[in-house]
gemmi code that builds the backbone of each chain (N, CA, C; Angstrom):
import gemmi

chains = {
    "A": [
        ("UNK", (-13.955, 15.458, 3.054), (-13.088, 14.536, 1.980), (-14.588, 13.604, 1.915)),
        ("UNK", (-14.567, 13.293, 0.720), (-16.347, 12.496, 0.260), (-15.402, 11.339, 0.916)),
        ("UNK", (-16.642, 10.295, 1.141), (-16.740, 8.932, 1.779), (-16.204, 8.307, 0.777)),
        ("UNK", (-15.001, 7.142, 0.784), (-14.785, 6.411, -0.173), (-15.260, 5.357, -0.378)),
        ("UNK", (-16.554, 4.847, 0.563), (-17.383, 3.989, 0.560), (-17.976, 3.493, 1.513)),
        ("UNK", (-18.924, 2.575, 1.358), (-20.122, 2.530, 2.763), (-19.761, 2.408, 3.844)),
        ("UNK", (-18.598, 1.171, 3.776), (-17.889, 0.334, 5.089), (-16.605, 0.884, 5.288)),
        ("UNK", (-16.658, 1.044, 6.647), (-15.622, 1.729, 7.346), (-14.658, 0.583, 7.575)),
        ("UNK", (-13.676, 0.589, 6.866), (-12.360, -0.320, 6.923), (-11.720, 0.261, 8.541)),
        ("UNK", (-11.762, 1.355, 8.859), (-11.086, 1.958, 10.048), (-11.401, 0.697, 10.929)),
        ("UNK", (-13.145, 0.846, 11.149), (-13.225, 0.308, 12.335), (-13.162, -1.197, 12.228)),
        ("UNK", (-13.275, -1.667, 10.961), (-13.041, -3.054, 11.065), (-11.603, -3.839, 10.636)),
        ("UNK", (-10.626, -3.112, 10.629), (-9.241, -3.557, 10.762), (-8.619, -2.592, 11.806)),
        ("UNK", (-9.049, -1.975, 13.014), (-8.409, -0.963, 13.832), (-7.228, -1.917, 14.694)),
        ("UNK", (-7.729, -2.735, 14.397), (-6.769, -4.077, 15.556), (-7.177, -4.098, 16.959)),
        ("UNK", (-8.554, -3.570, 17.102), (-9.160, -4.050, 18.550), (-9.733, -5.104, 18.912)),
        ("UNK", (-9.560, -6.013, 20.216), (-10.102, -7.090, 20.367), (-11.068, -7.492, 19.799)),
        ("UNK", (-11.481, -8.379, 19.359), (-12.513, -8.733, 18.426), (-12.805, -8.482, 16.905)),
        ("UNK", (-11.649, -7.471, 16.698), (-11.762, -7.009, 15.234), (-11.401, -7.987, 14.402)),
        ("UNK", (-11.895, -8.294, 13.004), (-11.156, -8.833, 12.625), (-9.948, -8.134, 11.587)),
        ("UNK", (-9.263, -9.352, 11.413), (-7.831, -7.915, 11.133), (-6.877, -9.531, 10.970)),
        ("UNK", (-6.454, -9.218, 9.290), (-5.315, -10.226, 9.048), (-4.142, -10.825, 9.763)),
        ("UNK", (-3.887, -12.006, 10.199), (-3.171, -11.909, 11.876), (-1.518, -12.543, 10.984)),
        ("UNK", (-0.717, -11.907, 10.917), (0.476, -11.937, 10.698), (1.463, -11.981, 11.656)),
        ("UNK", (2.156, -12.813, 11.541), (3.606, -12.382, 12.141), (4.287, -11.740, 12.259)),
        ("UNK", (5.141, -10.741, 13.275), (5.788, -9.756, 12.620), (7.063, -9.924, 12.735)),
        ("UNK", (7.820, -9.092, 12.427), (9.344, -9.466, 12.968), (9.856, -10.247, 11.951)),
        ("UNK", (11.062, -10.045, 11.494), (12.074, -11.168, 10.486), (12.290, -12.070, 11.230)),
        ("UNK", (11.462, -13.348, 11.721), (11.833, -14.218, 12.139), (12.374, -15.662, 11.960)),
        ("UNK", (12.997, -16.424, 11.835), (13.784, -17.543, 11.418), (12.499, -17.993, 10.540)),
        ("UNK", (12.306, -18.683, 9.520), (11.457, -19.106, 9.018), (11.681, -20.625, 9.796)),
        ("UNK", (9.996, -20.719, 10.042), (10.018, -22.132, 10.807), (9.438, -23.677, 10.011)),
        ("UNK", (10.430, -24.578, 9.847), (9.982, -25.613, 9.189), (8.877, -26.055, 8.791)),
        ("UNK", (7.923, -25.835, 7.976), (6.611, -26.513, 7.810), (6.079, -27.102, 6.812)),
        ("UNK", (5.200, -28.610, 7.288), (4.648, -29.246, 6.448), (4.147, -29.152, 4.976)),
        ("UNK", (3.555, -27.785, 5.134), (3.143, -27.355, 4.035), (4.078, -26.377, 2.806)),
        ("UNK", (5.168, -25.807, 3.621), (5.640, -25.084, 2.744), (4.816, -24.127, 2.231)),
        ("UNK", (5.276, -23.897, 0.916), (4.566, -22.954, 0.198), (3.051, -23.026, -0.664)),
        ("UNK", (2.608, -24.609, 0.178), (1.128, -24.383, 0.142), (0.507, -24.689, 0.796)),
        ("UNK", (0.895, -24.586, 2.396), (0.707, -24.290, 3.356), (-1.329, -23.745, 3.158)),
        ("UNK", (-1.634, -24.719, 3.564), (-3.136, -24.230, 3.608), (-3.934, -23.496, 4.417)),
        ("UNK", (-3.059, -23.064, 5.512), (-3.788, -22.185, 6.450), (-4.277, -20.638, 6.004)),
        ("UNK", (-5.089, -20.071, 6.192), (-5.618, -18.761, 5.972), (-5.585, -18.024, 6.206)),
        ("UNK", (-4.506, -16.294, 6.052), (-4.885, -15.782, 6.268), (-6.104, -14.751, 6.959)),
        ("UNK", (-6.931, -14.734, 6.116), (-8.554, -13.767, 6.198), (-8.881, -14.762, 6.711)),
        ("UNK", (-10.006, -14.350, 7.933), (-11.121, -14.908, 8.223), (-11.898, -14.712, 7.237)),
        ("UNK", (-13.355, -15.354, 7.608), (-14.545, -15.376, 6.653), (-15.199, -14.020, 6.733)),
        ("UNK", (-15.219, -13.633, 8.068), (-15.369, -12.439, 8.310), (-14.684, -11.301, 6.960)),
        ("UNK", (-13.164, -11.460, 7.009), (-12.698, -10.354, 6.673), (-13.433, -10.288, 4.696)),
        ("UNK", (-13.305, -11.818, 4.011), (-13.564, -11.835, 2.921), (-14.834, -11.349, 2.662)),
        ("UNK", (-15.892, -11.791, 3.647), (-17.148, -10.999, 3.507), (-17.010, -9.883, 3.198)),
        ("UNK", (-16.368, -8.873, 3.794), (-16.259, -7.671, 3.645), (-15.381, -6.918, 2.813)),
        ("UNK", (-14.578, -7.614, 2.238), (-13.356, -7.206, 0.655), (-14.284, -7.555, -0.228)),
        ("UNK", (-14.906, -9.019, 0.023), (-16.019, -9.266, -1.188), (-17.028, -8.094, -1.515)),
        ("UNK", (-17.520, -8.043, -0.775), (-18.666, -6.238, -0.757), (-17.968, -5.333, -1.194)),
        ("UNK", (-16.577, -4.741, -0.177), (-16.343, -3.984, -0.909), (-15.438, -3.742, -2.692)),
        ("UNK", (-15.049, -4.829, -3.359), (-14.705, -5.433, -4.549), (-16.253, -5.089, -5.666)),
        ("UNK", (-17.310, -5.408, -4.816), (-18.432, -5.082, -5.891), (-18.249, -3.671, -6.805)),
        ("UNK", (-17.848, -3.141, -6.145), (-17.791, -1.735, -6.753), (-16.515, -1.600, -7.646)),
        ("UNK", (-15.978, -3.121, -7.793), (-14.508, -2.907, -8.779), (-14.917, -2.643, -10.139)),
        ("UNK", (-14.252, -1.846, -11.644), (-14.522, -1.667, -12.724), (-14.066, -1.877, -13.844)),
        ("UNK", (-12.967, -1.822, -13.539), (-11.593, -1.955, -14.561), (-10.647, -3.145, -13.315)),
        ("UNK", (-9.652, -3.974, -14.624), (-9.165, -5.104, -14.095), (-8.045, -4.341, -13.056)),
        ("UNK", (-7.319, -5.058, -12.268), (-6.255, -5.014, -11.279), (-5.427, -5.656, -11.498)),
        ("UNK", (-3.871, -5.087, -11.488), (-2.813, -6.360, -11.509), (-2.155, -6.304, -9.784)),
        ("UNK", (-1.960, -6.959, -9.327), (-0.946, -7.397, -7.888), (-0.183, -7.965, -8.460)),
        ("UNK", (1.250, -6.909, -8.441), (2.565, -7.796, -8.276), (2.954, -7.519, -7.446)),
        ("UNK", (3.573, -8.976, -7.210), (4.463, -9.222, -5.976), (5.814, -9.246, -6.079)),
        ("UNK", (7.137, -8.542, -5.408), (8.331, -9.115, -4.716), (7.955, -9.731, -4.034)),
        ("UNK", (9.208, -10.839, -4.198), (9.747, -11.648, -2.512), (10.964, -11.496, -2.925)),
        ("UNK", (11.670, -12.889, -1.915), (13.289, -12.775, -2.062), (13.578, -13.557, -0.758)),
        ("UNK", (13.148, -14.826, -1.070), (13.343, -16.310, -0.295), (14.527, -15.854, 1.082)),
        ("UNK", (15.850, -15.329, 0.242), (17.252, -14.750, 0.993), (16.499, -14.208, 2.148)),
        ("UNK", (16.198, -13.136, 1.701), (15.738, -11.510, 2.836), (15.157, -11.939, 3.869)),
        ("UNK", (14.033, -12.108, 3.537), (12.641, -12.431, 4.375), (11.537, -13.594, 3.519)),
        ("UNK", (12.022, -14.437, 3.930), (11.452, -15.630, 2.957), (10.107, -15.748, 3.926)),
        ("UNK", (9.897, -16.088, 5.302), (8.555, -15.985, 6.237), (7.692, -15.129, 5.725)),
        ("UNK", (8.540, -13.379, 5.476), (7.558, -12.428, 5.438), (7.140, -12.561, 3.959)),
        ("UNK", (8.069, -12.672, 3.098), (7.699, -12.951, 1.318), (6.575, -14.299, 0.989)),
        ("UNK", (6.257, -14.962, 1.671), (5.712, -16.110, 1.540), (4.600, -15.786, 2.111)),
        ("UNK", (4.281, -15.117, 3.539), (3.213, -14.411, 4.224), (2.649, -13.786, 3.284)),
        ("UNK", (3.230, -12.694, 2.875), (2.676, -11.674, 2.037), (1.836, -12.492, 0.532)),
        ("UNK", (2.621, -13.297, 0.128), (1.809, -13.820, -1.312), (0.780, -14.817, -0.717)),
        ("UNK", (1.088, -15.329, 0.140), (-0.756, -15.701, 0.682), (-1.624, -15.171, 0.760)),
        ("UNK", (-1.520, -13.683, 1.594), (-2.417, -12.934, 1.958), (-2.754, -12.107, 0.058)),
        ("UNK", (-1.838, -11.883, -0.558), (-2.343, -11.220, -1.762), (-3.325, -12.628, -2.518)),
        ("UNK", (-2.686, -13.384, -2.221), (-3.390, -14.511, -3.007), (-4.870, -14.327, -3.066)),
        ("UNK", (-5.087, -14.834, -1.416), (-6.809, -14.372, -0.794), (-7.410, -13.347, -0.877)),
        ("UNK", (-6.659, -12.495, -1.337), (-7.265, -10.875, -1.794), (-8.017, -10.969, -3.209)),
        ("UNK", (-6.689, -11.647, -4.020), (-7.438, -11.833, -5.495), (-8.487, -12.749, -5.560)),
        ("UNK", (-8.550, -13.909, -4.995), (-9.792, -14.771, -5.032), (-10.956, -14.108, -5.203)),
        ("UNK", (-10.946, -13.369, -4.132), (-12.061, -12.438, -4.023), (-12.968, -11.509, -5.316)),
        ("UNK", (-12.024, -11.677, -6.217), (-12.661, -10.723, -7.368), (-11.973, -11.370, -8.784)),
        ("UNK", (-13.187, -11.685, -9.880), (-12.156, -11.841, -10.926), (-11.593, -10.855, -11.952)),
        ("UNK", (-11.898, -9.582, -11.057), (-11.362, -8.721, -11.576), (-9.292, -8.489, -10.899)),
        ("UNK", (-9.060, -9.219, -10.200), (-7.943, -8.885, -9.819), (-6.810, -10.318, -10.049)),
        ("UNK", (-5.795, -9.891, -10.552), (-5.201, -10.812, -11.163), (-3.567, -10.644, -10.138)),
        ("UNK", (-2.718, -11.967, -10.098), (-1.669, -11.637, -9.605), (-0.114, -12.333, -10.037)),
        ("UNK", (0.634, -11.066, -10.135), (1.867, -11.876, -10.642), (2.795, -11.955, -9.452)),
        ("UNK", (3.397, -13.475, -9.485), (4.547, -13.262, -7.934), (6.192, -12.862, -8.966)),
        ("UNK", (6.853, -12.254, -8.409), (7.990, -11.865, -8.932), (9.249, -12.127, -7.976)),
        ("UNK", (10.429, -12.345, -8.400), (11.843, -12.243, -7.453), (12.647, -11.169, -7.686)),
        ("UNK", (12.772, -10.736, -6.510), (13.876, -9.049, -6.391), (14.745, -9.307, -7.146)),
        ("UNK", (15.701, -10.516, -6.503), (16.766, -10.729, -7.166), (16.750, -11.484, -8.668)),
        ("UNK", (16.220, -11.952, -9.184), (15.944, -12.420, -10.438), (15.701, -11.549, -11.625)),
        ("UNK", (14.254, -10.771, -11.146), (13.461, -10.141, -11.668), (14.012, -8.618, -12.116)),
        ("UNK", (15.042, -8.698, -11.881), (16.237, -7.398, -12.101), (15.236, -6.142, -12.729)),
        ("UNK", (15.090, -6.693, -13.979), (14.414, -5.341, -14.446), (13.431, -4.968, -14.394)),
        ("UNK", (12.405, -6.122, -14.406), (10.609, -5.442, -13.692), (11.037, -5.047, -12.389)),
        ("UNK", (11.759, -5.136, -11.677), (11.835, -4.175, -10.387), (12.480, -2.934, -9.982)),
        ("UNK", (13.243, -3.044, -11.381), (13.684, -1.644, -11.898), (13.044, -0.966, -12.561)),
        ("UNK", (11.892, -1.506, -13.473), (11.055, -0.584, -13.910), (9.656, 0.017, -12.738)),
        ("UNK", (9.564, -0.834, -11.946), (9.051, -0.596, -11.189), (9.129, 0.257, -9.604)),
        ("UNK", (10.478, 0.360, -10.119), (11.370, 1.011, -8.742), (11.117, 0.505, -7.516)),
        ("UNK", (11.306, -0.540, -7.549), (11.010, -1.257, -6.056), (12.165, -2.179, -5.777)),
        ("UNK", (13.016, -1.791, -4.579), (14.231, -2.321, -4.167), (13.825, -2.689, -2.235)),
        ("UNK", (12.750, -3.041, -2.161), (12.530, -3.733, -1.126), (11.263, -5.241, -1.137)),
        ("UNK", (11.796, -6.045, -0.525), (11.043, -7.007, -0.307), (10.100, -7.474, 1.531)),
        ("UNK", (9.013, -8.015, 1.517), (7.996, -7.977, 0.337), (7.369, -6.991, -0.096)),
        ("UNK", (7.297, -6.916, -1.257), (6.328, -5.700, -2.371), (5.740, -5.917, -2.702)),
        ("UNK", (4.053, -5.168, -2.647), (3.564, -5.120, -3.689), (3.010, -3.719, -4.452)),
        ("UNK", (3.212, -4.216, -5.681), (2.805, -2.905, -7.007), (1.385, -3.456, -7.157)),
        ("UNK", (0.340, -1.842, -6.779), (-1.154, -2.254, -7.512), (-1.290, -1.322, -8.762)),
        ("UNK", (-1.177, -2.751, -9.677), (-1.251, -1.890, -11.176), (-2.649, -1.829, -11.473)),
        ("UNK", (-2.937, -0.429, -12.489), (-4.439, -0.696, -13.081), (-4.146, -1.528, -14.506)),
        ("UNK", (-5.456, -1.374, -15.247), (-5.223, -2.185, -16.406), (-4.362, -1.366, -17.710)),
        ("UNK", (-4.087, -0.305, -17.597), (-3.844, 0.523, -18.812), (-3.031, 1.481, -17.776)),
        ("UNK", (-2.370, 1.486, -17.193), (-1.563, 2.330, -16.346), (-0.753, 1.842, -14.711)),
        ("UNK", (0.305, 2.403, -14.458), (1.183, 1.914, -13.074), (0.653, 3.250, -13.141)),
        ("UNK", (-0.022, 2.988, -11.598), (-0.225, 4.787, -11.252), (1.279, 4.679, -10.136)),
        ("UNK", (1.802, 4.074, -9.609), (3.076, 4.188, -8.798), (2.390, 4.189, -7.406)),
        ("UNK", (1.389, 3.028, -7.022), (1.015, 2.385, -6.140), (1.865, 1.501, -5.374)),
        ("UNK", (2.250, 1.329, -4.091), (3.230, 0.456, -3.759), (3.688, 0.429, -2.092)),
        ("UNK", (3.003, -0.707, -1.946), (3.212, -0.994, -0.452), (4.674, -1.725, 0.043)),
        ("UNK", (5.263, -1.532, 1.195), (6.650, -2.618, 1.239), (5.846, -2.912, 2.992)),
        ("UNK", (6.275, -4.424, 2.990), (5.456, -5.001, 4.066), (4.311, -6.037, 3.653)),
        ("UNK", (3.690, -6.372, 4.567), (2.661, -7.004, 4.603), (1.608, -6.148, 5.043)),
        ("UNK", (1.072, -6.148, 4.014), (-0.035, -5.073, 4.632), (-1.149, -5.604, 5.796)),
        ("UNK", (-1.385, -5.533, 6.849), (-1.761, -6.303, 7.426), (-2.854, -4.910, 8.322)),
        ("UNK", (-4.061, -5.517, 8.992), (-4.594, -3.877, 9.914), (-4.886, -2.756, 9.350)),
        ("UNK", (-4.402, -1.813, 9.346), (-4.525, -0.646, 9.365), (-4.266, -0.722, 7.619)),
        ("UNK", (-2.949, -1.045, 7.351), (-1.944, -0.940, 5.886), (-2.954, -1.683, 4.933)),
        ("UNK", (-4.015, -2.915, 5.678), (-4.735, -3.938, 4.781), (-5.901, -3.050, 4.198)),
        ("UNK", (-6.397, -2.273, 5.256), (-7.407, -1.195, 4.559), (-7.186, -0.397, 3.737)),
        ("UNK", (-5.980, 0.020, 3.467), (-5.544, 0.277, 2.363), (-5.098, 0.043, 1.251)),
        ("UNK", (-4.495, -1.180, 1.241), (-4.613, -1.786, 0.572), (-5.656, -2.505, -0.540)),
        ("UNK", (-7.412, -2.324, 0.063), (-8.164, -2.552, -0.429), (-8.609, -1.201, -1.563)),
        ("UNK", (-8.385, -0.843, -0.066), (-8.800, 1.015, -1.143), (-8.257, 0.892, -2.121)),
        ("UNK", (-6.949, 0.898, -2.211), (-6.055, 1.507, -3.590), (-6.560, 0.495, -4.741)),
        ("UNK", (-7.153, -1.055, -4.313), (-7.259, -1.692, -4.959), (-8.971, -0.856, -5.560)),
        ("UNK", (-9.309, -0.491, -5.201), (-10.768, 0.073, -5.703), (-10.831, 1.319, -6.218)),
        ("UNK", (-9.758, 2.230, -6.164), (-9.267, 3.648, -6.363), (-8.693, 3.249, -7.749)),
        ("UNK", (-7.923, 2.299, -8.119), (-7.321, 1.770, -9.081), (-8.206, 1.419, -10.283)),
        ("UNK", (-8.969, 0.473, -9.407), (-9.997, -0.204, -10.220), (-10.983, 1.022, -11.258)),
        ("UNK", (-11.429, 2.002, -10.371), (-12.565, 2.604, -10.787), (-11.982, 4.012, -11.371)),
        ("UNK", (-10.625, 4.271, -11.041), (-10.167, 5.279, -11.649), (-10.823, 7.090, -11.314)),
        ("UNK", (-11.480, 6.869, -10.043), (-12.291, 7.611, -9.412), (-11.739, 8.077, -7.890)),
        ("UNK", (-10.864, 8.851, -7.833), (-10.114, 9.376, -6.711), (-11.169, 9.953, -5.636)),
        ("UNK", (-11.185, 9.543, -4.495), (-12.143, 10.659, -3.396), (-11.336, 11.894, -2.970)),
        ("UNK", (-11.280, 12.729, -3.551), (-10.481, 14.081, -3.751), (-11.293, 15.213, -3.786)),
        ("UNK", (-11.158, 16.390, -3.528), (-12.070, 17.438, -3.877), (-11.234, 18.036, -5.100)),
        ("UNK", (-12.297, 18.543, -5.524), (-12.161, 19.472, -6.841), (-10.796, 20.160, -6.960)),
        ("UNK", (-10.745, 20.967, -5.795), (-9.853, 21.621, -5.037), (-8.249, 21.071, -5.190)),
        ("UNK", (-8.191, 20.253, -4.823), (-7.360, 19.281, -4.625), (-6.825, 18.777, -6.278)),
        ("UNK", (-8.011, 17.585, -6.752), (-7.818, 17.604, -8.370), (-7.326, 18.489, -9.288)),
        ("UNK", (-7.600, 19.670, -8.857), (-7.361, 20.769, -10.003), (-5.808, 21.382, -9.773)),
        ("UNK", (-5.348, 21.328, -8.099), (-3.689, 21.192, -7.819), (-3.213, 20.632, -8.197)),
        ("UNK", (-3.385, 18.944, -8.697), (-2.396, 18.060, -8.838), (-2.230, 18.268, -10.040)),
        ("UNK", (-3.480, 18.465, -10.670), (-3.509, 18.503, -12.549), (-2.445, 19.594, -13.197)),
        ("UNK", (-1.985, 20.640, -11.969), (-0.881, 21.387, -12.852), (0.341, 21.491, -11.925)),
        ("UNK", (0.452, 19.993, -11.132), (1.640, 19.769, -10.799), (3.145, 19.774, -11.963)),
        ("UNK", (4.441, 20.748, -11.647), (4.989, 20.914, -12.719), (6.147, 20.064, -11.993)),
        ("UNK", (6.399, 18.793, -11.127), (7.495, 17.748, -10.357), (6.918, 16.667, -10.516)),
        ("UNK", (7.957, 15.991, -10.501), (6.839, 14.760, -9.589), (7.036, 14.733, -8.409)),
        ("UNK", (6.542, 14.353, -7.651), (6.076, 13.985, -6.266), (5.948, 12.429, -5.515)),
        ("UNK", (7.165, 12.109, -4.731), (7.021, 11.257, -4.192), (7.129, 11.381, -2.948)),
        ("UNK", (5.478, 10.339, -2.733), (5.261, 10.085, -1.382), (5.686, 9.229, -0.707)),
        ("UNK", (6.023, 8.807, 0.759), (6.373, 7.624, 1.414), (5.719, 7.751, 2.668)),
        ("UNK", (4.670, 6.790, 2.853), (4.056, 6.911, 4.110), (3.955, 6.188, 4.958)),
        ("UNK", (5.009, 6.137, 6.173), (5.243, 5.078, 7.074), (4.124, 4.349, 8.017)),
        ("UNK", (3.722, 3.322, 8.284), (2.497, 2.647, 8.946), (2.844, 1.608, 9.979)),
        ("UNK", (1.931, 1.630, 10.344), (2.344, 0.081, 11.295), (1.147, -0.466, 11.016)),
        ("UNK", (0.633, -1.595, 11.750), (0.105, -3.048, 11.345), (-1.341, -2.621, 12.399)),
        ("UNK", (-1.263, -2.243, 13.451), (-2.856, -1.640, 13.882), (-3.240, -0.115, 13.957)),
    ],
    "B": [
        ("UNK", (-3.302, 5.929, 5.149), (-3.126, 7.263, 4.468), (-3.796, 7.010, 3.062)),
        ("UNK", (-4.912, 7.347, 3.067), (-5.304, 6.930, 1.640), (-5.134, 8.224, 0.467)),
        ("UNK", (-5.037, 9.110, 1.636), (-4.877, 10.228, 0.067), (-3.463, 9.933, -0.796)),
        ("UNK", (-2.552, 9.519, -0.239), (-1.383, 9.344, -1.022), (-2.002, 8.496, -1.968)),
        ("UNK", (-2.447, 7.214, -2.308), (-2.696, 6.654, -3.078), (-3.832, 6.952, -3.984)),
        ("UNK", (-4.892, 7.984, -3.107), (-5.854, 8.561, -4.286), (-5.274, 9.485, -5.196)),
        ("UNK", (-3.923, 10.238, -4.675), (-3.642, 11.533, -5.203), (-2.660, 10.630, -6.582)),
        ("UNK", (-2.023, 9.544, -6.232), (-1.407, 8.610, -7.235), (-2.368, 8.024, -8.635)),
        ("UNK", (-3.916, 8.369, -7.955), (-4.407, 7.812, -9.407), (-4.415, 9.140, -9.976)),
        ("UNK", (-5.033, 9.578, -8.759), (-4.901, 11.609, -9.687), (-4.242, 11.808, -10.680)),
        ("UNK", (-2.757, 11.691, -10.251), (-2.053, 12.596, -11.022), (-1.067, 11.375, -11.572)),
        ("UNK", (-0.535, 11.615, -12.656), (0.681, 10.006, -13.356), (2.037, 11.206, -12.682)),
        ("UNK", (1.670, 12.281, -11.756), (3.494, 12.983, -11.530), (3.501, 12.304, -9.754)),
        ("UNK", (2.110, 11.893, -9.396), (2.769, 11.215, -7.726), (2.793, 9.945, -7.880)),
        ("UNK", (3.362, 9.173, -6.549), (3.645, 8.183, -6.578), (3.656, 8.073, -4.926)),
        ("UNK", (2.922, 6.839, -4.660), (2.603, 6.763, -3.221), (3.556, 5.036, -2.836)),
        ("UNK", (4.124, 5.308, -1.625), (4.442, 3.994, -1.290), (4.572, 4.007, 0.014)),
        ("UNK", (3.556, 2.904, 0.527), (3.679, 2.778, 1.966), (4.200, 1.387, 2.620)),
        ("UNK", (5.078, 1.754, 3.505), (6.032, 1.543, 4.362), (5.690, 0.677, 5.604)),
        ("UNK", (5.818, -0.146, 6.097), (5.021, -1.069, 7.211), (6.627, -0.895, 7.853)),
        ("UNK", (6.678, 0.085, 8.713), (7.575, 0.861, 9.696), (8.367, -0.491, 10.459)),
        ("UNK", (7.661, -1.284, 11.346), (8.080, -2.201, 11.723), (8.934, -3.226, 11.040)),
        ("UNK", (8.266, -3.665, 10.171), (9.425, -4.639, 9.226), (10.244, -3.967, 8.399)),
        ("UNK", (10.924, -2.834, 8.255), (11.556, -1.913, 7.769), (12.723, -1.168, 8.637)),
        ("UNK", (12.982, -1.502, 9.907), (13.718, -0.729, 10.709), (14.501, 0.424, 10.037)),
        ("UNK", (15.523, -0.471, 9.494), (16.405, 0.850, 8.683), (15.918, 2.013, 7.654)),
        ("UNK", (14.814, 1.877, 7.146), (14.405, 2.748, 6.478), (13.673, 3.549, 7.103)),
        ("UNK", (12.782, 3.023, 8.286), (12.482, 3.680, 9.374), (13.356, 4.675, 9.881)),
        ("UNK", (14.456, 4.399, 10.753), (15.393, 5.171, 10.849), (15.850, 5.957, 10.173)),
        ("UNK", (16.039, 5.676, 9.157), (16.863, 6.615, 7.934), (16.136, 8.053, 7.501)),
        ("UNK", (14.563, 7.766, 7.817), (14.047, 8.872, 7.784), (12.919, 9.406, 9.313)),
        ("UNK", (13.956, 8.912, 10.461), (13.669, 9.495, 11.213), (11.874, 9.139, 12.102)),
        ("UNK", (11.672, 7.956, 11.656), (10.381, 7.566, 11.903), (10.066, 7.467, 13.438)),
        ("UNK", (9.510, 8.548, 14.347), (9.292, 8.163, 15.702), (7.964, 8.065, 16.387)),
        ("UNK", (7.126, 8.214, 15.635), (5.325, 7.761, 15.389), (5.101, 7.392, 13.903)),
        ("UNK", (3.685, 6.783, 14.072), (3.051, 6.721, 12.772), (1.629, 6.965, 12.928)),
        ("UNK", (1.018, 7.317, 11.871), (1.774, 7.428, 10.505), (2.351, 8.698, 10.234)),
        ("UNK", (3.496, 8.619, 9.542), (4.582, 9.376, 9.397), (4.136, 9.900, 7.580)),
        ("UNK", (4.512, 10.752, 7.007), (4.348, 11.102, 5.459), (6.276, 12.117, 5.650)),
        ("UNK", (6.578, 11.511, 4.406), (7.588, 12.200, 4.113), (7.203, 12.688, 2.506)),
        ("UNK", (7.703, 13.601, 2.257), (7.249, 14.105, 0.469), (8.836, 14.361, -0.239)),
        ("UNK", (8.977, 13.725, -1.375), (10.290, 14.380, -2.242), (11.132, 14.033, -0.963)),
        ("UNK", (11.433, 13.556, 0.208), (12.123, 13.061, 1.059), (12.740, 14.927, 1.520)),
        ("UNK", (11.567, 15.577, 1.849), (12.240, 17.130, 2.273), (10.919, 17.612, 3.208)),
        ("UNK", (9.694, 16.919, 2.476), (8.730, 17.767, 3.437), (8.011, 16.767, 4.370)),
        ("UNK", (8.169, 16.915, 5.857), (7.433, 15.862, 6.533), (6.758, 15.491, 7.241)),
        ("UNK", (5.133, 15.226, 7.569), (4.918, 15.498, 9.156), (4.563, 14.084, 9.842)),
        ("UNK", (4.002, 13.983, 11.074), (3.316, 13.036, 11.775), (1.696, 13.456, 11.754)),
        ("UNK", (0.763, 12.127, 11.731), (-0.152, 11.700, 12.162), (-1.090, 12.511, 10.943)),
        ("UNK", (-2.235, 11.890, 11.022), (-3.296, 12.141, 9.882), (-3.656, 13.685, 9.913)),
        ("UNK", (-3.624, 14.063, 8.759), (-4.357, 15.996, 8.342), (-5.009, 15.738, 7.310)),
        ("UNK", (-6.230, 16.541, 7.562), (-7.400, 17.066, 6.688), (-6.572, 17.069, 5.305)),
        ("UNK", (-7.298, 16.881, 4.047), (-6.802, 16.772, 2.924), (-5.950, 17.877, 2.244)),
        ("UNK", (-6.125, 19.088, 2.952), (-6.319, 20.304, 2.339), (-4.467, 20.683, 2.916)),
        ("UNK", (-4.382, 20.266, 4.329), (-3.186, 20.332, 4.783), (-2.012, 19.556, 3.581)),
        ("UNK", (-2.384, 18.466, 3.304), (-1.775, 17.509, 2.662), (-1.559, 17.712, 1.566)),
        ("UNK", (-2.360, 18.493, 0.788), (-2.100, 18.470, -0.107), (-0.971, 20.045, -0.236)),
        ("UNK", (-1.004, 20.995, 0.898), (-0.356, 21.537, 0.730), (0.966, 21.176, 1.556)),
        ("UNK", (1.098, 20.028, 1.859), (2.417, 19.975, 2.120), (3.385, 19.199, 0.521)),
        ("UNK", (2.080, 18.564, -0.067), (3.112, 18.069, -1.466), (2.927, 19.213, -2.356)),
        ("UNK", (2.421, 20.417, -1.969), (2.863, 21.672, -3.499), (4.138, 22.372, -2.882)),
        ("UNK", (3.851, 22.049, -1.582), (5.162, 23.141, -0.477), (6.417, 22.111, -1.146)),
        ("UNK", (6.188, 20.822, -1.486), (7.316, 19.690, -1.763), (7.951, 20.263, -3.127)),
        ("UNK", (6.957, 20.708, -4.246), (7.562, 20.667, -4.854), (7.576, 22.051, -5.619)),
        ("UNK", (7.214, 22.708, -4.717), (6.956, 24.156, -5.595), (8.633, 25.135, -4.993)),
        ("UNK", (9.286, 24.360, -3.676), (10.617, 25.359, -2.998), (11.748, 23.745, -3.516)),
        ("UNK", (12.385, 24.053, -4.766), (13.465, 23.227, -5.055), (14.531, 22.731, -3.667)),
        ("UNK", (14.782, 21.527, -3.671), (15.721, 21.008, -2.210), (16.844, 22.120, -2.775)),
        ("UNK", (17.452, 22.519, -1.177), (18.741, 23.321, -1.210), (19.491, 22.369, -2.031)),
        ("UNK", (20.804, 22.894, -2.331), (21.903, 22.181, -2.472), (23.036, 22.626, -1.843)),
    ],
}
model = gemmi.Model(1)
for chain_id, residues in chains.items():
    chain = gemmi.Chain(chain_id)
    for i, (resn, *xyz) in enumerate(residues, 1):
        res = gemmi.Residue()
        res.name, res.seqid = resn, gemmi.SeqId(i, " ")
        for name, pos in zip(("N", "CA", "C"), xyz):
            atom = gemmi.Atom()
            atom.name, atom.element = name, gemmi.Element(name[0])
            atom.pos, atom.b_iso = gemmi.Position(*pos), 0.0
            res.add_atom(atom)
        chain.add_residue(res)
    model.add_chain(chain)
structure = gemmi.Structure()
structure.add_model(model)
structure.setup_entities()
């Protein structure tokens, strides 16, 4: 498979001790009262994460929109962390915009995107929705996938072989791929 | 699993949903997720672990060429 980039996220976000890895709490814990609330100043990405992602984002060509779905009552804490992470990622390139929606209130948009879980992220291109979704906070290995999906949506150049590309062009039916993953 | 999202960009027919298994235990149970990464295509072709691009494509084609038994 062609190398998607010079920088190996696998190594960077493999969850090893000492590696840079967005730190998020796991599990649907009860939200703990915090002075900062939505404007909590604590950041998820480290400086090292930011530098690495910024370098990756130098390859961006087209604009990318990250549409986030949250729902306070279902998973408030996870959704807030997810929103924070997405905003921090978007800050690293002026080609990325963010829209935060509510699964319960923005039902039409959720139906249009086919989103029925939170937290969710839709990675949408300037001209098209390619059907890329993330359910859950993309940390660890999934974080590298999120960054990779932003790059491939932006460039419109999938790193696939000619054989794969030509086979995909002849698909006669829709293909829904679910990938179950874990943070590390 | 980058192949799924790259395929989604390559074809309008393909959509890719990455699910954080520990945050969605019910969904993971419904799809009998025992190990990760686990890939489920059109709810009928599934495999665990990273596979070469060729095999991933094979699974995609298998999922669309044989209609789901009714």
